[in-house]
VOBAPA-55440 format. One record per residue (C-alpha): x, y, z; residue in three letters; residue number from 0. Coordinates in nm, 2 decimals. Layout:
REM VOBAPA-55440
     c1     c2     c3 res   n
      X      Y      Z ALA NUM
...
END
This chain:
REM VOBAPA-55440
     c1     c2     c3 res   n
  10.31  11.83  11.81 MET   0
  10.63  11.62  11.76 ASP   1
  10.77  11.57  12.11 LEU   2
  11.11  11.47  11.97 GLY   3
  11.11  11.13  12.14 LEU   4
  11.17  10.90  11.84 LYS   5
  11.46  10.66  11.92 ASN   6
  11.53  10.82  12.26 LYS   7
  11.60  10.57  12.53 VAL   8
  11.37  10.59  12.84 ALA   9
  11.38  10.39  13.16 LEU  10
  11.05  10.37  13.35 VAL  11
  11.07  10.20  13.69 THR  12
  10.77  10.02  13.83 ALA  13
  10.65  10.01  13.47 GLY  14
  10.45   9.70  13.46 SER  15
  10.13   9.84  13.61 THR  16
   9.95  10.16  13.70 GLY  17
  10.11  10.50  13.62 LEU  18
  10.44  10.34  13.52 GLY  19
  10.27  10.12  13.26 LEU  20
  10.06  10.41  13.12 ALA  21
  10.37  10.63  13.09 THR  22
  10.58  10.35  12.92 ALA  23
  10.29  10.30  12.68 LEU  24
  10.28  10.67  12.59 GLU  25
  10.65  10.69  12.55 LEU  26
  10.65  10.39  12.31 ALA  27
  10.36  10.55  12.12 ARG  28
  10.59  10.85  12.06 GLU  29
  10.86  10.63  11.92 GLY  30
  11.09  10.60  12.22 ALA  31
  11.29  10.29  12.31 LYS  32
  11.15  10.19  12.65 VAL  33
  11.29   9.98  12.93 MET  34
  11.05   9.89  13.22 ILE  35
  11.12   9.72  13.54 CYS  36
  10.92   9.57  13.83 GLY  37
  10.94   9.29  14.08 ARG  38
  10.71   9.03  13.91 THR  39
  10.85   8.87  13.59 LEU  40
  10.50   8.76  13.46 SER  41
  10.36   9.11  13.49 SER  42
  10.66   9.26  13.31 LEU  43
  10.63   9.01  13.03 THR  44
  10.26   9.08  12.99 GLN  45
  10.32   9.46  13.00 ALA  46
  10.59   9.45  12.74 ALA  47
  10.37   9.25  12.50 VAL  48
  10.08   9.48  12.57 HIS  49
  10.29   9.79  12.49 ILE  50
  10.42   9.64  12.17 THR  51
  10.08   9.53  12.05 GLN  52
   9.91   9.86  12.12 ILE  53
  10.19  10.09  11.98 THR  54
  10.35   9.87  11.72 GLY  55
  10.68   9.97  11.88 ASN  56
  10.91   9.66  11.92 SER  57
  11.18   9.85  12.11 SER  58
  11.04   9.76  12.45 VAL  59
  11.23   9.56  12.70 ALA  60
  11.20   9.47  13.07 TYR  61
  11.42   9.38  13.36 CYS  62
  11.31   9.22  13.68 GLN  63
  11.43   9.45  13.96 THR  64
  11.38   9.51  14.33 ASP  65
  11.42   9.89  14.37 LEU  66
  11.52   9.85  14.73 SER  67
  11.84   9.67  14.62 ASP  68
  12.12   9.89  14.50 ASN  69
  12.30   9.61  14.31 GLN  70
  11.98   9.53  14.12 GLN  71
  11.94   9.90  14.04 ILE  72
  12.29   9.92  13.90 GLU  73
  12.23   9.60  13.70 ALA  74
  11.91   9.76  13.56 LEU  75
  12.09  10.07  13.44 ILE  76
  12.36   9.86  13.28 THR  77
  12.12   9.64  13.11 GLN  78
  11.93   9.94  12.97 THR  79
  12.24  10.09  12.83 VAL  80
  12.37   9.76  12.69 VAL  81
  12.04   9.68  12.53 TYR  82
  11.96  10.02  12.38 PHE  83
  12.30  10.19  12.36 GLY  84
  12.24  10.47  12.60 GLY  85
  12.00  10.65  12.83 LEU  86
  11.82  10.97  12.77 ASP  87
  11.53  10.97  13.01 ILE  88
  11.50  10.83  13.36 LEU  89
  11.16  10.82  13.53 ILE  90
  11.19  10.72  13.90 THR  91
  10.85  10.57  13.98 ASN  92
  10.78  10.33  14.27 THR  93
  10.49  10.14  14.42 GLY  94
  10.28  10.29  14.70 GLY  95
  10.35  10.32  15.07 LEU  96
  10.14  10.15  15.34 PRO  97
   9.88  10.37  15.50 SER  98
   9.89  10.45  15.87 GLY  99
   9.95  10.72  16.13 ASN 100
  10.24  10.77  16.37 PHE 101
  10.12  10.53  16.63 LEU 102
  10.03  10.25  16.39 THR 103
  10.35  10.26  16.19 LEU 104
  10.67  10.11  16.32 THR 105
  11.04  10.21  16.28 THR 106
  11.07   9.92  16.03 ASP 107
  10.79  10.08  15.82 ASP 108
  10.99  10.40  15.82 TRP 109
  11.31  10.24  15.71 GLU 110
  11.14  10.04  15.44 LYS 111
  10.96  10.35  15.32 GLY 112
  11.28  10.56  15.31 ILE 113
  11.46  10.29  15.11 ASN 114
  11.17  10.25  14.87 LEU 115
  11.08  10.61  14.80 ILE 116
  11.38  10.83  14.87 LEU 117
  11.68  10.60  14.83 MET 118
  11.55  10.42  14.52 SER 119
  11.53  10.75  14.34 ALA 120
  11.87  10.86  14.47 THR 121
  12.04  10.53  14.37 ARG 122
  11.87  10.53  14.03 LEU 123
  12.00  10.88  13.96 ILE 124
  12.35  10.80  14.08 TYR 125
  12.36  10.49  13.85 ALA 126
  12.21  10.66  13.55 GLY 127
  12.39  10.99  13.57 LEU 128
  12.71  10.89  13.38 PRO 129
  12.49  10.79  13.08 TYR 130
  12.25  11.09  13.10 LEU 131
  12.55  11.32  13.08 LYS 132
  12.63  11.17  12.74 GLN 133
  12.28  11.25  12.61 SER 134
  12.19  11.56  12.43 GLN 135
  11.84  11.56  12.59 VAL 136
  11.90  11.42  12.93 GLY 137
  11.59  11.43  13.15 SER 138
  11.50  11.30  13.49 ILE 139
  11.14  11.28  13.62 LEU 140
  11.06  11.19  13.98 THR 141
  10.71  11.06  14.04 VAL 142
  10.59  11.18  14.38 THR 143
  10.24  11.26  14.50 SER 144
  10.02  11.56  14.57 VAL 145
  10.07  11.45  14.93 ALA 146
  10.41  11.62  14.90 ALA 147
  10.24  11.96  14.90 LYS 148
   9.91  11.88  15.08 GLN 149
   9.92  11.60  15.34 PRO 150
   9.65  11.33  15.31 ILE 151
   9.50  11.19  15.63 PRO 152
   9.62  10.84  15.70 GLY 153
   9.91  10.85  15.47 LEU 154
  10.19  10.97  15.70 LEU 155
  10.47  10.80  15.53 LEU 156
  10.38  10.95  15.20 SER 157
  10.32  11.29  15.35 ASN 158
  10.68  11.29  15.50 VAL 159
  10.88  11.11  15.24 LEU 160
  10.74  11.25  14.91 ARG 161
  10.85  11.60  15.00 PRO 162
  11.20  11.47  15.05 ALA 163
  11.20  11.36  14.69 VAL 164
  11.08  11.71  14.59 LEU 165
  11.38  11.85  14.77 GLY 166
  11.61  11.61  14.58 LEU 167
  11.45  11.70  14.26 THR 168
  11.48  12.08  14.31 LYS 169
  11.84  12.06  14.42 CYS 170
  11.94  11.84  14.13 LEU 171
  11.77  12.07  13.88 SER 172
  12.01  12.34  14.00 GLN 173
  12.32  12.11  14.01 GLU 174
  12.26  11.93  13.68 LEU 175
  12.12  12.21  13.46 GLY 176
  12.46  12.32  13.35 ALA 177
  12.52  11.97  13.21 GLN 178
  12.20  12.00  13.01 ASN 179
  12.01  11.75  13.23 ILE 180
  11.66  11.86  13.32 ARG 181
  11.51  11.74  13.65 VAL 182
  11.14  11.77  13.72 ASN 183
  10.88  11.61  13.94 SER 184
  10.52  11.52  13.87 ILE 185
  10.27  11.50  14.15 LEU 186
   9.97  11.28  14.07 PRO 187
   9.65  11.32  14.27 GLY 188
   9.37  11.06  14.29 TRP 189
   9.41  10.84  13.98 THR 190
   9.21  10.53  13.89 ALA 191
   9.49  10.28  13.90 THR 192
   9.46   9.92  14.01 GLU 193
   9.63  10.01  14.34 HIS 194
   9.37  10.28  14.42 LEU 195
   9.09  10.05  14.33 GLN 196
   9.22   9.79  14.58 GLU 197
   9.25  10.06  14.85 ILE 198
   8.90  10.19  14.79 LEU 199
   8.75   9.84  14.80 HIS 200
   8.91   9.78  15.14 ILE 201
   8.79  10.12  15.26 LYS 202
   8.44  10.04  15.14 ALA 203
   8.44   9.72  15.33 GLU 204
   8.56   9.89  15.64 ARG 205
   8.30  10.17  15.61 ASN 206
   8.02   9.93  15.50 GLN 207
   7.97  10.12  15.18 THR 208
   8.07  10.03  14.82 ASN 209
   8.34  10.12  14.58 TYR 210
   8.13  10.37  14.39 GLU 211
   8.05  10.55  14.71 THR 212
   8.41  10.59  14.81 GLU 213
   8.50  10.72  14.46 VAL 214
   8.22  10.97  14.49 GLY 215
   8.35  11.10  14.82 LYS 216
   8.69  11.16  14.67 ILE 217
   8.54  11.32  14.35 ALA 218
   8.36  11.57  14.56 GLN 219
   8.69  11.71  14.68 THR 220
   8.83  11.76  14.33 ILE 221
   8.73  12.07  14.13 PRO 222
   8.70  11.87  13.81 LEU 223
   8.47  11.63  13.99 GLY 224
   8.63  11.30  13.90 ARG 225
   8.94  11.08  13.94 LEU 226
   9.22  11.11  13.68 ALA 227
   9.27  10.83  13.43 GLN 228
   9.63  10.69  13.41 PRO 229
   9.67  10.80  13.05 GLU 230
   9.61  11.16  13.16 GLU 231
   9.90  11.14  13.39 PHE 232
  10.11  10.96  13.13 ALA 233
  10.06  11.23  12.86 LYS 234
  10.18  11.49  13.10 THR 235
  10.48  11.29  13.21 ALA 236
  10.57  11.21  12.85 THR 237
  10.57  11.58  12.76 PHE 238
  10.78  11.68  13.06 LEU 239
  11.06  11.44  12.98 VAL 240
  11.05  11.52  12.61 SER 241
  11.27  11.76  12.41 PRO 242
  10.95  11.96  12.35 ALA 243
  10.97  12.07  12.72 ALA 244
  11.34  12.17  12.68 SER 245
  11.32  12.48  12.90 TYR 246
  11.12  12.33  13.19 ILE 247
  11.35  12.25  13.47 ASN 248
  11.29  12.22  13.85 GLY 249
  10.92  12.21  13.80 ALA 250
  10.68  12.04  14.05 MET 251
  10.37  11.98  13.85 LEU 252
  10.04  11.86  14.00 GLN 253
   9.82  11.64  13.79 VAL 254
   9.53  11.63  14.03 ASP 255
   9.23  11.80  13.88 GLY 256
   9.29  12.11  14.10 GLY 257
   9.27  11.92  14.43 ASN 258
   9.57  12.09  14.57 TYR 259
   9.45  12.42  14.73 GLN 260
   9.78  12.60  14.79 GLY 261
   9.89  12.91  14.59 LEU 262
  10.24  12.78  14.50 ILE 263
END
């Protein structure tokens, strides 16, 4: 299937590692022009080279950006438009939140979490909207978590803040649909990223087990019996933002192997 992404301009935030990198790689493979951002310049450089080497697509650029800083977000959008001549696709992806429960988290943790998860998406959309309106295939994809629908023990910040992004997504899908801009969200479950590997190694040390044991515990809760691979998430995200999904708007799609147990 031709997804219709050739020469479309896509911005993937937090695109130097994990789900962001996998998605940027898949978009480039489909012929899109891809801008990635992240905090660490060396990681961004390596990621851009990796994407180009794997896909043969030389239309890959990067911009060092702190998504908690509004001025840097505006500069990122401007640089994307100047470099590639427009913006068709905006994928608002961020790093993870610290674990904890109500009594172990501080008000500072909450403020940082709100700024990183909710406000970064909001600011990115505000900054990108004038250019998305000029696109014939404007698409926004927020990356949240299955925790937005089914709370995960020990991840209070994610359980509270991810649903707020879903609320933003659904409202914007109604407000922007008339301007031919689709807004959807993708909710990854347990995915074998570097970040999850770090978390599970720490958990194994705390539980006096090993990494494989902790992976096995999670896999037992998933109907498909395994963790997702980043490229499985990326293929779904790439389809959702593409013109091939032109009538999908306001969707909240889990990519979790059936882990979410609710009916809707």
